[in-house]
Structure formats: C-alpha cells, structure tokens
N, C-alpha and C positions, 0 to 999 in steps of 0.2 A: 417413476425413477428418473425421467428427464429433468424434473426440477431440481433433482440433486447436482445434475451435472452444469445446470444453468447457474446455480449458487457457486459452485466450485469456479466456473469461469469469471463470474464477476469477483470473486475473491483473488484470483489469479491475476485479473487484469488490474485490479486496484493495488495490488501488491507490486507488480511490475513496474506501473506508472509511478507509484510513490518511491520506489527505490531508484529508478533512473532519474527522476526528478532530483533526488537527494546528490546521486552521485555526479549528474551533469549539470547541476545549479541552473536548472531551467527558470528563467527570468519570469515567464508567462504563469507558472505554476506558483511561484513565492510571492507574486503580486496580486493574486487572487483574493477575494473577500474572505473566503473561508481559512484562509492561511495567514493572514495579517496579525492575528492575535499572537500565535506561535513566533512569528518574526519580531514583532514588537517585543514580546516578552523575553525570549531568549536569542533574539538577533538572528541573523542569517544564518550563521554556521550552526547554532545550536538547532534551529528548526530544520536544518538539511539532516542532522544527525537523528532527530525525533523522526521525521518521515522514513529515513534509510530503515530504522528499526521497525517502524510500523509496516513498511513494505516487506521485510524479511519476515515479519509474524503473519502477515496476510498470505504470503506463499507459503509459508509452512503450513498454516490453516487448510489452504486449498488442497495440498499435498495430503494433510490428515484426512479431510474429508474423503478424498478420493480413494485412499487406501481402505477407509472405513467403509465407504458403499461398495466396494470391490468385493469385500468380504462377505456382502448379503446374497 
C-alpha cells in the first residue's frame, strides 16, 4: 500500500511544479532541455498554458488515485 502513496505523492509534486511554473513563468523551468521543444513549437505563452493544463491533470490524477486507494 505504501507504493500507492509514493506514486500519488510523485503525481502531486509534479502537478504542483508544472502548475506553479506556468503561473509564475519560471525562467529556469522553461529554459531546460526538456521544455525547449514546446517553447519552440508553441512559444512561451503556449507552453505555459500546456504545462498549466498538465499540472492540473496531474493534481487531479493524484486526488483520484488517493480516493481509489482510500476505498480499498
């Protein structure tokens, strides 16, 4: 059961990081090698929107997983 909580925590932290990066326009986040493709393809504003949506989806997934594990 502990592995479920670790996975939930990873989803939650990744979601919070992506959401905060998009809201606060973190320079270090959007200049990393992993985000360059989206920034190049959709410009900075579009990449911020995409990472904001990804962040919300990851947070929602963490909450969903938490509720599902709680039912067990």
